[in-house]
C-alpha positions as CSV (number, residue, x, y, z in Angstrom):
1,M,136.9,68.4,83.7
2,A,136.5,66.5,80.5
3,K,137.5,67.2,76.9
4,I,134.6,66.8,74.7
5,T,134.6,66.8,70.9
6,Y,131.6,68.4,69.2
7,V,131.4,67.6,65.5
8,E,129.3,69.8,63.3
9,F,127.1,68.3,60.6
10,G,129.7,69.3,58.0
11,G,132.5,67.6,59.9
12,K,134.2,70.6,61.6
13,E,135.4,69.5,65.1
14,H,135.5,71.6,68.2
15,V,137.3,70.2,71.2
16,V,136.6,72.0,74.5
17,E,137.2,71.4,78.1
18,V,133.9,71.3,80.1
19,P,133.9,71.5,83.9
20,N,132.4,68.7,85.8
21,G,128.8,69.2,86.9
22,L,127.9,71.1,83.8
23,T,126.0,69.4,81.0
24,V,127.3,68.6,77.5
25,M,124.8,71.2,76.3
26,E,126.2,73.9,78.7
27,G,129.7,73.1,77.4
28,A,128.5,73.8,73.8
29,R,126.6,76.9,74.8
30,D,129.4,78.3,76.9
31,N,132.0,77.8,74.1
32,G,129.9,79.0,71.2
33,I,129.6,75.7,69.5
34,P,127.2,75.9,66.5
35,G,124.6,73.3,66.0
36,I,123.2,73.0,69.5
37,E,120.5,75.6,70.0
38,A,119.2,74.6,73.4
39,D,116.0,76.7,73.1
40,C,114.6,75.5,76.5
41,G,117.8,76.2,78.3
42,G,118.3,72.7,79.5
43,A,114.9,71.9,80.9
44,C,114.4,68.8,78.7
45,A,111.4,70.5,77.2
46,C,112.5,70.6,73.5
47,S,114.9,68.7,71.3
48,T,117.1,71.4,70.0
49,C,120.2,70.1,71.8
50,H,120.0,66.7,70.0
51,V,123.2,64.9,69.1
52,Y,124.4,61.5,68.0
53,V,126.8,60.0,70.6
54,D,129.8,58.3,69.0
55,A,129.2,54.5,69.0
56,A,132.2,53.9,71.3
57,W,130.6,56.1,74.0
58,V,126.9,54.9,73.8
59,D,127.4,52.5,76.7
60,R,129.6,54.9,78.7
61,V,127.2,57.8,79.0
62,P,124.4,57.7,81.6
63,P,121.3,55.9,80.3
64,K,118.3,57.9,78.9
65,Q,115.4,58.6,81.3
66,A,111.8,58.4,80.1
67,M,111.4,62.2,79.7
68,E,114.5,62.4,77.4
69,A,113.3,59.4,75.4
70,D,109.9,61.1,74.9
71,M,111.5,64.4,73.8
72,L,113.8,62.6,71.3
73,D,110.6,61.7,69.4
74,F,110.5,65.4,68.3
75,A,114.2,65.5,67.2
76,Y,115.4,65.6,63.6
77,E,116.1,62.0,62.4
78,P,116.6,60.5,65.8
79,D,118.6,57.3,66.1
80,P,117.2,54.8,68.7
81,V,120.7,53.9,69.9
82,T,122.9,57.0,69.5
83,S,120.6,60.0,69.8
84,R,120.7,61.9,73.1
85,L,119.8,65.3,74.3
86,T,123.0,67.1,75.6
87,C,121.1,68.8,78.4
88,Q,120.6,65.4,80.0
89,I,124.3,64.4,80.0
90,K,126.2,65.6,83.1
91,V,129.9,66.0,82.6
92,T,132.3,64.0,84.8
93,D,135.9,62.9,84.5
94,A,134.6,59.6,83.0
95,L,133.4,61.5,79.9
96,D,136.9,62.7,79.0
97,G,137.2,62.1,75.3
98,L,133.4,62.0,74.5
99,R,132.5,62.6,70.9
100,V,129.1,63.9,69.8
101,Q,127.9,64.6,66.2
102,M,125.3,67.2,65.5
103,P,122.4,66.4,63.2
104,E,121.9,68.3,60.0
105,K,119.4,70.6,61.8
106,Q,117.6,71.0,65.1
107,I,113.8,71.2,65.2
């Protein structure tokens, strides 16, 4: 299980424990975190679970796969380094302390 901090666009923080095996998106959904819509339910078919991974964590999360990189082209103001789709980040103990920031909006 990992404690993940979800930071809303306005700065409000939500720290939740997410079980291993779930995705960062499922952790947000299951805990009612605003700002992650996840319209496709985690199929990597939209960009509504887009976040900016804290700079200290960019090299510690699994790398982006091609499909995720393609979907990030549709996200609101994607950053080439920190933008990720939370449906593509599986939670493990190694992600304990992960911080993600929501964009101003999801599209």
